[in-house]
GUGU-95761 format. One record per residue (C-alpha): residue number from 1; residue in three letters; x, y, z. Coordinates in nm, 4 decimals. Example, Ala and Ser with C-alpha at 12.3 -4.5 7.8 and 13.67 -1.06 7.14 Angstrom:
+-----+------+----------+----------+----------+
: seq : type :       xx :       yy :       zz :
+-----+------+----------+----------+----------+
:   1 :  ALA :   1.2300 :  -0.4500 :   0.7800 :
:   2 :  SER :   1.3670 :  -0.1060 :   0.7140 :
+-----+------+----------+----------+----------+
This chain:
+-----+------+----------+----------+----------+
: seq : type :       xx :       yy :       zz :
+-----+------+----------+----------+----------+
:   1 :  ILE :   7.2632 :  -1.5109 :  -1.9996 :
:   2 :  ASN :   7.0894 :  -1.7652 :  -1.7829 :
:   3 :  ALA :   7.2144 :  -1.5943 :  -1.4669 :
:   4 :  GLU :   7.0907 :  -1.2561 :  -1.5940 :
:   5 :  TYR :   6.7565 :  -1.4067 :  -1.6883 :
:   6 :  MET :   6.7223 :  -1.5713 :  -1.3478 :
:   7 :  GLY :   6.8026 :  -1.2380 :  -1.1806 :
:   8 :  ILE :   6.5240 :  -1.0677 :  -1.3717 :
:   9 :  ILE :   6.2809 :  -1.3431 :  -1.2696 :
:  10 :  GLN :   6.3853 :  -1.3155 :  -0.9046 :
:  11 :  ARG :   6.3372 :  -0.9369 :  -0.9086 :
:  12 :  LYS :   5.9911 :  -0.9790 :  -1.0603 :
:  13 :  MET :   5.9030 :  -1.2447 :  -0.8052 :
:  14 :  SER :   6.0199 :  -1.0063 :  -0.5322 :
:  15 :  ILE :   5.7890 :  -0.7346 :  -0.6700 :
:  16 :  PHE :   5.4977 :  -0.9791 :  -0.6856 :
:  17 :  GLY :   5.5715 :  -1.0844 :  -0.3304 :
:  18 :  LYS :   5.5416 :  -0.7247 :  -0.2118 :
:  19 :  ILE :   5.2126 :  -0.6881 :  -0.3991 :
:  20 :  ARG :   5.0804 :  -1.0009 :  -0.2275 :
:  21 :  PHE :   5.1572 :  -0.8371 :   0.1068 :
:  22 :  ILE :   4.8741 :  -0.5822 :   0.0551 :
:  23 :  ASP :   4.6179 :  -0.8511 :  -0.0263 :
:  24 :  LEU :   4.3058 :  -0.7807 :   0.1834 :
:  25 :  TYR :   4.1635 :  -1.1243 :   0.1102 :
:  26 :  LYS :   4.4366 :  -1.3557 :   0.2327 :
:  27 :  LYS :   4.3531 :  -1.7218 :   0.2001 :
:  28 :  VAL :   4.3609 :  -1.9804 :   0.4759 :
:  29 :  PRO :   4.4691 :  -2.3300 :   0.3695 :
:  30 :  HIS :   4.1798 :  -2.5724 :   0.3635 :
:  31 :  ASP :   4.3624 :  -2.8119 :   0.5976 :
:  32 :  LEU :   4.3551 :  -2.5480 :   0.8714 :
:  33 :  THR :   3.9768 :  -2.5050 :   0.8620 :
:  34 :  GLU :   3.7224 :  -2.7262 :   1.0305 :
:  35 :  GLY :   3.3439 :  -2.7366 :   0.9900 :
:  36 :  THR :   3.1052 :  -2.7900 :   1.2803 :
:  37 :  TYR :   2.7354 :  -2.8652 :   1.3090 :
:  38 :  GLY :   2.6800 :  -2.5453 :   1.5033 :
:  39 :  GLY :   2.8505 :  -2.3393 :   1.2352 :
:  40 :  ALA :   2.6365 :  -2.5087 :   0.9688 :
:  41 :  ILE :   2.3157 :  -2.4175 :   1.1552 :
:  42 :  LEU :   2.4266 :  -2.0560 :   1.1891 :
:  43 :  SER :   2.5201 :  -2.0492 :   0.8197 :
:  44 :  ILE :   2.1732 :  -2.1681 :   0.7189 :
:  45 :  ALA :   2.0089 :  -1.9092 :   0.9447 :
:  46 :  CYS :   2.2374 :  -1.6405 :   0.8040 :
:  47 :  THR :   2.1459 :  -1.7352 :   0.4458 :
:  48 :  VAL :   1.7708 :  -1.7380 :   0.5204 :
:  49 :  ILE :   1.7856 :  -1.3930 :   0.6813 :
:  50 :  MET :   1.9859 :  -1.2581 :   0.3884 :
:  51 :  ILE :   1.7251 :  -1.3887 :   0.1427 :
:  52 :  ILE :   1.4364 :  -1.2374 :   0.3419 :
:  53 :  LEU :   1.6067 :  -0.8996 :   0.3666 :
:  54 :  PHE :   1.6999 :  -0.9127 :  -0.0024 :
:  55 :  ILE :   1.3372 :  -0.9763 :  -0.1041 :
:  56 :  SER :   1.2204 :  -0.6943 :   0.1248 :
:  57 :  SER :   1.4783 :  -0.4552 :  -0.0206 :
:  58 :  LEU :   1.3900 :  -0.5576 :  -0.3765 :
:  59 :  SER :   1.0187 :  -0.5002 :  -0.3098 :
:  60 :  GLU :   1.0942 :  -0.1574 :  -0.1683 :
:  61 :  TYR :   1.3093 :  -0.0734 :  -0.4713 :
:  62 :  LEU :   1.0416 :  -0.1799 :  -0.7199 :
:  63 :  SER :   0.7741 :   0.0250 :  -0.5416 :
:  64 :  SER :   0.7533 :   0.4021 :  -0.5732 :
:  65 :  THR :   0.6867 :   0.6716 :  -0.3170 :
:  66 :  THR :   0.4482 :   0.9614 :  -0.3557 :
:  67 :  ALA :   0.5582 :   1.3182 :  -0.2900 :
:  68 :  SER :   0.2889 :   1.5846 :  -0.2505 :
:  69 :  GLN :   0.2948 :   1.9625 :  -0.2532 :
:  70 :  MET :   0.0080 :   2.1986 :  -0.1683 :
:  71 :  LEU :  -0.0263 :   2.5171 :  -0.3757 :
:  72 :  ILE :  -0.2747 :   2.7956 :  -0.4429 :
:  73 :  ASP :  -0.5325 :   2.6936 :  -0.7025 :
:  74 :  ASP :  -0.4901 :   2.9282 :  -0.9970 :
:  75 :  SER :  -0.7080 :   2.7421 :  -1.2471 :
:  76 :  PRO :  -0.9577 :   2.9535 :  -1.4457 :
:  77 :  SER :  -1.2759 :   2.9943 :  -1.2415 :
:  78 :  GLU :  -1.4973 :   3.0150 :  -1.5521 :
:  79 :  GLU :  -1.4255 :   2.6516 :  -1.6390 :
:  80 :  LYS :  -1.7092 :   2.4085 :  -1.5789 :
:  81 :  LEU :  -1.6535 :   2.0986 :  -1.3673 :
:  82 :  PRO :  -1.8400 :   1.7776 :  -1.4599 :
:  83 :  ILE :  -2.0004 :   1.5769 :  -1.1804 :
:  84 :  ILE :  -2.0572 :   1.2148 :  -1.2834 :
:  85 :  PHE :  -2.3063 :   1.0068 :  -1.0868 :
:  86 :  SER :  -2.4951 :   0.6778 :  -1.0840 :
:  87 :  ILE :  -2.7616 :   0.6438 :  -0.8130 :
:  88 :  GLN :  -3.0274 :   0.3800 :  -0.7548 :
:  89 :  PHE :  -3.3512 :   0.4774 :  -0.5772 :
:  90 :  PHE :  -3.5100 :   0.1719 :  -0.4181 :
:  91 :  ARG :  -3.8734 :   0.2745 :  -0.3797 :
:  92 :  THR :  -3.9201 :   0.5878 :  -0.5880 :
:  93 :  PRO :  -4.0417 :   0.5780 :  -0.9512 :
:  94 :  CYS :  -3.8473 :   0.7754 :  -1.2103 :
:  95 :  SER :  -4.1477 :   1.0007 :  -1.2690 :
:  96 :  LEU :  -4.1006 :   1.1470 :  -0.9176 :
:  97 :  ILE :  -3.7266 :   1.2184 :  -0.9398 :
:  98 :  PHE :  -3.6067 :   1.5527 :  -1.0752 :
:  99 :  THR :  -3.2488 :   1.6811 :  -1.0870 :
: 100 :  ASP :  -3.1622 :   2.0421 :  -0.9981 :
: 101 :  ASN :  -2.8410 :   2.2427 :  -0.9686 :
: 102 :  GLN :  -2.7812 :   2.5605 :  -0.7669 :
: 103 :  ASP :  -2.4767 :   2.7616 :  -0.6538 :
: 104 :  ILE :  -2.3916 :   3.0758 :  -0.4570 :
: 105 :  LEU :  -2.3574 :   3.2836 :  -0.7741 :
: 106 :  GLY :  -2.7329 :   3.2620 :  -0.8196 :
: 107 :  PHE :  -2.7278 :   2.9924 :  -1.0862 :
: 108 :  ASN :  -3.0403 :   2.7735 :  -1.0629 :
: 109 :  ALA :  -3.1181 :   2.4958 :  -1.3118 :
: 110 :  GLU :  -3.4338 :   2.2918 :  -1.2524 :
: 111 :  ASN :  -3.5223 :   1.9567 :  -1.3996 :
: 112 :  VAL :  -3.1874 :   1.9122 :  -1.5711 :
: 113 :  TYR :  -3.2178 :   1.6372 :  -1.8314 :
: 114 :  ASP :  -2.9182 :   1.6884 :  -2.0640 :
: 115 :  ASN :  -2.6682 :   1.4014 :  -2.0287 :
: 116 :  ILE :  -2.8962 :   1.2278 :  -1.7728 :
: 117 :  VAL :  -3.0562 :   0.8869 :  -1.8250 :
: 118 :  LYS :  -3.3267 :   0.7257 :  -1.6099 :
: 119 :  ARG :  -3.4105 :   0.3562 :  -1.6137 :
: 120 :  LYS :  -3.6931 :   0.1778 :  -1.4360 :
: 121 :  ILE :  -3.6147 :  -0.0908 :  -1.1800 :
: 122 :  TRP :  -3.8720 :  -0.3647 :  -1.1352 :
: 123 :  ASN :  -3.8189 :  -0.6459 :  -0.8820 :
: 124 :  GLY :  -3.4487 :  -0.5663 :  -0.8675 :
: 125 :  THR :  -3.4059 :  -0.5800 :  -1.2471 :
: 126 :  VAL :  -3.2963 :  -0.2707 :  -1.4359 :
: 127 :  ASN :  -3.4824 :  -0.2045 :  -1.7606 :
: 128 :  PRO :  -3.2143 :  -0.1327 :  -2.0238 :
: 129 :  GLN :  -3.4528 :   0.0954 :  -2.2110 :
: 130 :  PRO :  -3.4173 :   0.4546 :  -2.0799 :
: 131 :  ILE :  -3.7281 :   0.6608 :  -2.0209 :
: 132 :  SER :  -3.7853 :   1.0193 :  -2.1231 :
: 133 :  SER :  -3.6911 :   1.2742 :  -1.8562 :
: 134 :  LEU :  -3.9280 :   1.5279 :  -2.0108 :
: 135 :  LYS :  -4.2514 :   1.3400 :  -1.9550 :
: 136 :  SER :  -4.4329 :   1.4727 :  -1.6498 :
: 137 :  ASN :  -4.8004 :   1.4398 :  -1.7447 :
: 138 :  TYR :  -4.8703 :   1.1303 :  -1.5396 :
: 139 :  THR :  -5.2123 :   1.1026 :  -1.3806 :
: 140 :  TYR :  -5.2734 :   1.0630 :  -1.0124 :
: 141 :  GLU :  -5.3625 :   0.6960 :  -1.0561 :
: 142 :  GLU :  -5.0438 :   0.6311 :  -1.2575 :
: 143 :  TYR :  -4.8295 :   0.7785 :  -0.9812 :
: 144 :  LYS :  -5.0133 :   0.5741 :  -0.7210 :
: 145 :  THR :  -4.9760 :   0.2501 :  -0.9194 :
: 146 :  GLN :  -4.6020 :   0.3040 :  -0.9721 :
: 147 :  ILE :  -4.5446 :   0.3567 :  -0.5986 :
: 148 :  LEU :  -4.7628 :   0.0647 :  -0.4841 :
: 149 :  GLN :  -4.5919 :  -0.1721 :  -0.7284 :
: 150 :  GLY :  -4.2541 :  -0.0849 :  -0.5727 :
: 151 :  GLU :  -4.1047 :   0.0687 :  -0.8843 :
: 152 :  GLY :  -3.7501 :   0.1978 :  -0.8421 :
: 153 :  CYS :  -3.5220 :   0.4069 :  -1.0598 :
: 154 :  LEU :  -3.1582 :   0.4156 :  -1.1698 :
: 155 :  VAL :  -3.0398 :   0.7692 :  -1.2473 :
: 156 :  GLU :  -2.7090 :   0.8063 :  -1.4323 :
: 157 :  GLY :  -2.5472 :   1.0999 :  -1.5999 :
: 158 :  LYS :  -2.3300 :   1.4062 :  -1.5857 :
: 159 :  ILE :  -2.3900 :   1.7653 :  -1.4765 :
: 160 :  TYR :  -2.1520 :   2.0549 :  -1.5468 :
: 161 :  VAL :  -2.1279 :   2.2918 :  -1.2506 :
: 162 :  ASN :  -1.9407 :   2.6126 :  -1.1692 :
: 163 :  LYS :  -1.6299 :   2.5860 :  -0.9526 :
: 164 :  VAL :  -1.7999 :   2.7575 :  -0.6604 :
: 165 :  PRO :  -1.9911 :   2.6229 :  -0.3592 :
: 166 :  GLY :  -2.3259 :   2.4834 :  -0.4631 :
: 167 :  ASN :  -2.5372 :   2.1690 :  -0.4706 :
: 168 :  ILE :  -2.7111 :   1.9231 :  -0.6936 :
: 169 :  HIS :  -3.0218 :   1.7614 :  -0.5570 :
: 170 :  PHE :  -3.2939 :   1.5173 :  -0.6488 :
: 171 :  SER :  -3.6443 :   1.6021 :  -0.5383 :
: 172 :  VAL :  -4.0083 :   1.6513 :  -0.6303 :
: 173 :  HIS :  -3.9839 :   2.0194 :  -0.7015 :
: 174 :  ASN :  -4.2756 :   2.1403 :  -0.9126 :
: 175 :  GLU :  -4.6029 :   2.2407 :  -0.7469 :
: 176 :  GLU :  -4.8313 :   2.0070 :  -0.9396 :
: 177 :  THR :  -4.6277 :   1.6963 :  -0.8586 :
: 178 :  ALA :  -4.5844 :   1.8140 :  -0.4983 :
: 179 :  ARG :  -4.9632 :   1.8368 :  -0.4532 :
: 180 :  ILE :  -5.0017 :   1.4844 :  -0.5900 :
: 181 :  VAL :  -4.7365 :   1.3524 :  -0.3484 :
: 182 :  GLU :  -4.9064 :   1.5252 :  -0.0529 :
: 183 :  ARG :  -5.2430 :   1.3778 :  -0.1543 :
: 184 :  LEU :  -5.0881 :   1.0315 :  -0.1808 :
: 185 :  GLY :  -4.9432 :   1.0729 :   0.1673 :
: 186 :  GLN :  -5.2863 :   1.1529 :   0.3071 :
: 187 :  GLU :  -5.4035 :   0.8188 :   0.1681 :
: 188 :  GLY :  -5.1086 :   0.6367 :   0.3260 :
: 189 :  VAL :  -4.9040 :   0.6040 :   0.0067 :
: 190 :  PHE :  -4.5538 :   0.7418 :   0.0682 :
: 191 :  ILE :  -4.2429 :   0.7863 :  -0.1428 :
: 192 :  ASN :  -3.8970 :   0.7383 :   0.0021 :
: 193 :  TYR :  -3.5635 :   0.8526 :  -0.1390 :
: 194 :  ALA :  -3.3700 :   0.5609 :   0.0110 :
: 195 :  HIS :  -3.0846 :   0.4987 :  -0.2296 :
: 196 :  ARG :  -2.7503 :   0.3437 :  -0.3179 :
: 197 :  ILE :  -2.4678 :   0.5404 :  -0.4769 :
: 198 :  PHE :  -2.2711 :   0.3452 :  -0.7350 :
: 199 :  GLN :  -2.0619 :   0.6431 :  -0.8447 :
: 200 :  PHE :  -2.0226 :   1.0066 :  -0.7539 :
: 201 :  SER :  -1.7060 :   1.1692 :  -0.8814 :
: 202 :  PHE :  -1.5773 :   1.5045 :  -1.0017 :
: 203 :  GLY :  -1.4288 :   1.5193 :  -1.3503 :
: 204 :  LEU :  -1.3390 :   1.1517 :  -1.3919 :
: 205 :  HIS :  -1.5199 :   0.8381 :  -1.4944 :
: 206 :  GLU :  -1.5021 :   0.5396 :  -1.2630 :
: 207 :  LYS :  -1.2293 :   0.3510 :  -1.4533 :
: 208 :  GLU :  -0.9964 :   0.6512 :  -1.4640 :
: 209 :  ALA :  -1.0631 :   0.7278 :  -1.0973 :
: 210 :  ARG :  -0.9869 :   0.3698 :  -0.9944 :
: 211 :  ASP :  -0.6647 :   0.3620 :  -1.1988 :
: 212 :  ILE :  -0.5441 :   0.6859 :  -1.0393 :
: 213 :  GLN :  -0.6334 :   0.5612 :  -0.6907 :
: 214 :  ARG :  -0.4247 :   0.2491 :  -0.7495 :
: 215 :  MET :  -0.1285 :   0.4650 :  -0.8536 :
: 216 :  TYR :  -0.1799 :   0.7190 :  -0.5745 :
: 217 :  PRO :  -0.3351 :   0.5460 :  -0.2694 :
: 218 :  GLU :  -0.3353 :   0.8778 :  -0.0811 :
: 219 :  ILE :  -0.6040 :   1.0179 :  -0.3123 :
: 220 :  GLU :  -0.9713 :   0.9444 :  -0.2437 :
: 221 :  LEU :  -1.1733 :   1.0061 :  -0.5609 :
: 222 :  LEU :  -1.4699 :   0.7760 :  -0.4964 :
: 223 :  ALA :  -1.5498 :   0.8411 :  -0.1313 :
: 224 :  LEU :  -1.9236 :   0.7845 :  -0.1880 :
: 225 :  GLN :  -1.8792 :   0.4586 :  -0.3764 :
: 226 :  GLU :  -2.1326 :   0.1929 :  -0.2685 :
: 227 :  THR :  -2.2879 :   0.4185 :  -0.0042 :
: 228 :  THR :  -2.6355 :   0.2969 :   0.0948 :
: 229 :  MET :  -2.9018 :   0.4872 :   0.2879 :
: 230 :  ASP :  -3.2072 :   0.2668 :   0.3288 :
: 231 :  GLU :  -3.4470 :   0.3909 :   0.5962 :
: 232 :  ASP :  -3.7828 :   0.2315 :   0.5170 :
: 233 :  LEU :  -3.9927 :   0.4914 :   0.6971 :
: 234 :  LYS :  -4.3339 :   0.6099 :   0.5894 :
: 235 :  LEU :  -4.2272 :   0.9684 :   0.6380 :
: 236 :  ALA :  -4.0555 :   1.2297 :   0.4278 :
: 237 :  ILE :  -3.6781 :   1.2129 :   0.4747 :
: 238 :  ALA :  -3.4164 :   1.4591 :   0.3534 :
: 239 :  TYR :  -3.0773 :   1.2990 :   0.2847 :
: 240 :  GLN :  -2.7792 :   1.5344 :   0.2741 :
: 241 :  TYR :  -2.4133 :   1.4850 :   0.1840 :
: 242 :  TYR :  -2.1497 :   1.7540 :   0.2493 :
: 243 :  LEU :  -1.8437 :   1.7342 :   0.0271 :
: 244 :  ASN :  -1.5152 :   1.9233 :   0.0573 :
: 245 :  VAL :  -1.3455 :   1.9060 :  -0.2833 :
: 246 :  VAL :  -0.9721 :   1.9554 :  -0.3465 :
: 247 :  ARG :  -0.8208 :   1.9609 :  -0.6936 :
: 248 :  ALA :  -0.5178 :   1.7394 :  -0.7515 :
: 249 :  LYS :  -0.2623 :   1.7222 :  -1.0325 :
: 250 :  VAL :  -0.1253 :   1.3769 :  -1.1124 :
: 251 :  MET :   0.0561 :   1.1964 :  -1.3917 :
: 252 :  TYR :  -0.1683 :   0.9430 :  -1.5657 :
: 253 :  LYS :  -0.0450 :   0.7351 :  -1.8606 :
: 254 :  GLY :   0.2499 :   0.9682 :  -1.9042 :
: 255 :  GLU :   0.0390 :   1.2840 :  -1.9213 :
: 256 :  PRO :  -0.0660 :   1.5412 :  -1.6574 :
: 257 :  LYS :  -0.4197 :   1.4844 :  -1.5377 :
: 258 :  GLU :  -0.6573 :   1.6737 :  -1.3108 :
: 259 :  ALA :  -0.8421 :   1.4780 :  -1.0441 :
: 260 :  TYR :  -1.0717 :   1.5946 :  -0.7683 :
: 261 :  GLN :  -1.0471 :   1.4277 :  -0.4315 :
: 262 :  TYR :  -1.3052 :   1.4907 :  -0.1659 :
: 263 :  THR :  -1.4081 :   1.4097 :   0.1879 :
: 264 :  VAL :  -1.7694 :   1.3567 :   0.2794 :
: 265 :  SER :  -1.9995 :   1.3730 :   0.5790 :
: 266 :  LYS :  -2.3653 :   1.2777 :   0.5664 :
: 267 :  SER :  -2.6877 :   1.3197 :   0.7569 :
: 268 :  TYR :  -3.0570 :   1.2556 :   0.7188 :
: 269 :  GLY :  -3.3665 :   1.3588 :   0.9029 :
: 270 :  LEU :  -3.7394 :   1.4001 :   0.8832 :
: 271 :  THR :  -3.8704 :   1.6980 :   0.6941 :
: 272 :  ARG :  -4.2038 :   1.8728 :   0.6862 :
: 273 :  GLY :  -4.1657 :   1.9164 :   0.3140 :
: 274 :  LEU :  -4.1059 :   1.6649 :   0.0410 :
: 275 :  PRO :  -3.8350 :   1.3943 :   0.0411 :
: 276 :  SER :  -3.5053 :   1.4934 :  -0.1182 :
: 277 :  LEU :  -3.1435 :   1.3949 :  -0.1756 :
: 278 :  PHE :  -2.8841 :   1.6751 :  -0.1584 :
: 279 :  PHE :  -2.5153 :   1.6799 :  -0.2507 :
: 280 :  LYS :  -2.3651 :   2.0041 :  -0.1189 :
: 281 :  TYR :  -2.0107 :   2.0690 :  -0.2357 :
: 282 :  GLU :  -1.7487 :   2.3317 :  -0.1591 :
: 283 :  MET :  -1.4318 :   2.3887 :  -0.3608 :
: 284 :  SER :  -1.0998 :   2.4381 :  -0.1842 :
: 285 :  PRO :  -0.8839 :   2.7397 :  -0.2840 :
: 286 :  LEU :  -0.5787 :   2.5087 :  -0.2738 :
: 287 :  TYR :  -0.4711 :   2.2207 :  -0.4904 :
: 288 :  VAL :  -0.2302 :   1.9332 :  -0.4342 :
: 289 :  ARG :   0.0389 :   1.8214 :  -0.6790 :
: 290 :  TYR :   0.1414 :   1.4562 :  -0.6544 :
: 291 :  GLU :   0.4583 :   1.3058 :  -0.7982 :
: 292 :  LEU :   0.5750 :   0.9447 :  -0.8099 :
: 293 :  LYS :   0.9426 :   0.9093 :  -0.7198 :
: 294 :  GLU :   1.1428 :   0.6018 :  -0.8139 :
: 295 :  LYS :   1.4344 :   0.4826 :  -0.6017 :
: 296 :  SER :   1.7881 :   0.4943 :  -0.7403 :
: 297 :  ILE :   1.9604 :   0.1711 :  -0.8476 :
: 298 :  TRP :   2.2668 :   0.2783 :  -0.6484 :
: 299 :  HIS :   2.0558 :   0.3057 :  -0.3351 :
: 300 :  PHE :   1.9396 :  -0.0528 :  -0.3952 :
: 301 :  ILE :   2.2981 :  -0.1782 :  -0.4497 :
: 302 :  VAL :   2.4180 :  -0.0097 :  -0.1300 :
: 303 :  ASN :   2.1314 :  -0.1721 :   0.0626 :
: 304 :  ILE :   2.2192 :  -0.5165 :  -0.0716 :
: 305 :  CYS :   2.5880 :  -0.4734 :   0.0188 :
: 306 :  ALA :   2.4906 :  -0.3564 :   0.3667 :
: 307 :  ILE :   2.2609 :  -0.6567 :   0.4120 :
: 308 :  ILE :   2.5216 :  -0.9112 :   0.3020 :
: 309 :  GLY :   2.8120 :  -0.7553 :   0.4940 :
: 310 :  GLY :   2.6116 :  -0.6736 :   0.8068 :
: 311 :  VAL :   2.4386 :  -1.0110 :   0.8413 :
: 312 :  TYR :   2.7552 :  -1.2071 :   0.7644 :
: 313 :  THR :   2.9596 :  -1.0068 :   1.0167 :
: 314 :  ALA :   2.6922 :  -1.0363 :   1.2862 :
: 315 :  PHE :   2.6704 :  -1.4145 :   1.2477 :
: 316 :  SER :   3.0516 :  -1.4439 :   1.2386 :
: 317 :  ILE :   3.0713 :  -1.2688 :   1.5760 :
: 318 :  LEU :   2.7898 :  -1.4868 :   1.7105 :
: 319 :  ASP :   2.9636 :  -1.8034 :   1.5897 :
: 320 :  ALA :   3.2929 :  -1.6978 :   1.7485 :
: 321 :  VAL :   3.1235 :  -1.6194 :   2.0816 :
: 322 :  ILE :   2.9401 :  -1.9529 :   2.0869 :
: 323 :  TYR :   3.2466 :  -2.1529 :   1.9837 :
: 324 :  THR :   3.4725 :  -1.9861 :   2.2431 :
: 325 :  SER :   3.2158 :  -2.0178 :   2.5214 :
: 326 :  VAL :   3.1467 :  -2.3854 :   2.4579 :
: 327 :  SER :   3.5197 :  -2.4632 :   2.4309 :
: 328 :  ARG :   3.5880 :  -2.3002 :   2.7679 :
: 329 :  ILE :   3.2993 :  -2.4858 :   2.9309 :
: 330 :  PHE :   3.4255 :  -2.8259 :   2.8161 :
: 331 :  LYS :   3.7871 :  -2.7480 :   2.9039 :
: 332 :  ASN :   3.6800 :  -2.6379 :   3.2493 :
: 333 :  ARG :   3.4905 :  -2.9636 :   3.2989 :
: 334 :  ILE :   3.8038 :  -3.1739 :   3.2378 :
: 335 :  GLY :   4.0179 :  -2.9474 :   3.4590 :
: 336 :  LYS :   4.2450 :  -2.8179 :   3.1860 :
: 337 :  LEU :   4.1497 :  -2.4532 :   3.1931 :
: 338 :  GLY :   4.4418 :  -2.2328 :   3.3006 :
: 339 :  GLN :   4.6823 :  -2.5218 :   3.3689 :
: 340 :  LYS :   5.0283 :  -2.4979 :   3.2202 :
: 341 :  HIS :   5.2682 :  -2.7878 :   3.1709 :
: 342 :  ASN :   5.6303 :  -2.6881 :   3.1084 :
: 343 :  PHE :   5.8966 :  -2.9209 :   2.9821 :
: 344 :  ASN :   6.2510 :  -2.8191 :   3.0651 :
: 345 :  THR :   6.4555 :  -2.8858 :   2.7566 :
: 346 :  GLN :   6.7763 :  -2.8364 :   2.9535 :
: 347 :  ASN :   6.7126 :  -3.1663 :   3.1346 :
: 348 :  ALA :   6.6336 :  -3.3555 :   2.8171 :
: 349 :  HIS :   6.9775 :  -3.5263 :   2.8317 :
: 350 :  SER :   6.8688 :  -3.7157 :   3.1462 :
: 351 :  PHE :   6.6154 :  -3.9191 :   2.9447 :
: 352 :  THR :   6.7067 :  -4.2068 :   2.7185 :
: 353 :  SER :   6.3970 :  -4.1638 :   2.4932 :
: 354 :  VAL :   6.0966 :  -3.9403 :   2.4430 :
: 355 :  SER :   5.7722 :  -4.0597 :   2.2709 :
: 356 :  TYR :   5.4190 :  -3.9185 :   2.2455 :
: 357 :  THR :   5.0753 :  -4.0276 :   2.1354 :
: 358 :  HIS :   4.8194 :  -3.7843 :   1.9831 :
: 359 :  LEU :   4.4505 :  -3.8618 :   2.0493 :
: 360 :  THR :   4.1420 :  -3.6639 :   1.9297 :
: 361 :  LEU :   3.8406 :  -3.6887 :   2.1600 :
: 362 :  PRO :   3.5053 :  -3.5738 :   2.0078 :
: 363 :  THR :   3.3300 :  -3.4234 :   2.3103 :
: 364 :  SER :   3.0462 :  -3.2479 :   2.1212 :
: 365 :  ASP :   2.9328 :  -3.1265 :   1.7819 :
: 366 :  LEU :   3.1070 :  -2.7946 :   1.8402 :
: 367 :  VAL :   3.4325 :  -2.8919 :   2.0121 :
: 368 :  GLN :   3.6951 :  -3.1575 :   1.9632 :
: 369 :  ILE :   3.9706 :  -3.1883 :   2.2275 :
: 370 :  SER :   4.3167 :  -3.3045 :   2.1343 :
: 371 :  VAL :   4.5188 :  -3.4923 :   2.3987 :
: 372 :  VAL :   4.8910 :  -3.5567 :   2.3744 :
: 373 :  ALA :   5.0375 :  -3.8337 :   2.5896 :
: 374 :  VAL :   5.4166 :  -3.8010 :   2.6472 :
: 375 :  SER :   5.6294 :  -4.0950 :   2.7566 :
: 376 :  LEU :   5.9809 :  -4.0314 :   2.9050 :
: 377 :  LYS :   6.2448 :  -4.2867 :   3.0021 :
: 378 :  LYS :   6.5328 :  -4.1881 :   3.2305 :
: 379 :  LYS :   6.8874 :  -4.3019 :   3.1829 :
+-----+------+----------+----------+----------+
């Protein structure tokens, strides 16, 4: 029974021995390995580079990419588009600022006051109490006093416009007020529409627009933000902004959202008429659909494996090249490179004794040379 049992064990050991033959990760005994200072330095450099590349790959994985597609805009043309604005006029009183809207379809709205609030600015301080946009029965002396005292105005609000080329503008448009402004100019009292734009956006309030811009850096929704035109000239100046508007579809807080990005060019110049501020817009017949795409976890894992394997292999080759090169240099210096010393074992009977001494000479941090001294005594 014991012999049969031992036979079974030997057969199993033989099978396990064959399995060990296909081991791809064969181990080298620790006694046969030797650490060097040069190898330690390369190991540290290898580890640092791996960490840097890992952090870079992780950052890329956590970030998302934006894919865009341009399509024909098929949205209903009868829908109104809100334009939201907040504009400060430095040296023009609120009583001399009127808001109008026009478009190529013939629509013309003068002195729009719905959803618009005006606040006086005095010495740089905004009066929180809004003034009535309907009051226009100021006297000549009241207009003159407001201008000479440097009264400014903050105009904020929303205007709904048709999705066709058009403009909204701020000006002194009625004849009575225009005659008063001309008379003031003859006396050397001028109004100036120098201004600062805090917000001018299509369809979105500032917070929503900023959130979408952070998610989609390619989209510019607040191109006129913090734009300042401040020409302190005692002449009538017409300021004009030309806006090309493109509708965009994005995902915002898990829901589809429409945003309107635009590019802008601006100009200003002297005018024979009254000062004004124009925003001329044109709608694009195309729209852009944006999508955020996340990277796959498997793509990240493959990158990490490539980083570890590639960097480790590259430094292994570098270490081998350095070690071999330095070893050859030191061997060449002591005249041992390429020399062969043969000992004829057939003549060993002519010696009475053979002895040797093994010495290890540390020549550098990378190389240690072993020397064997052989002593022979003849009969």
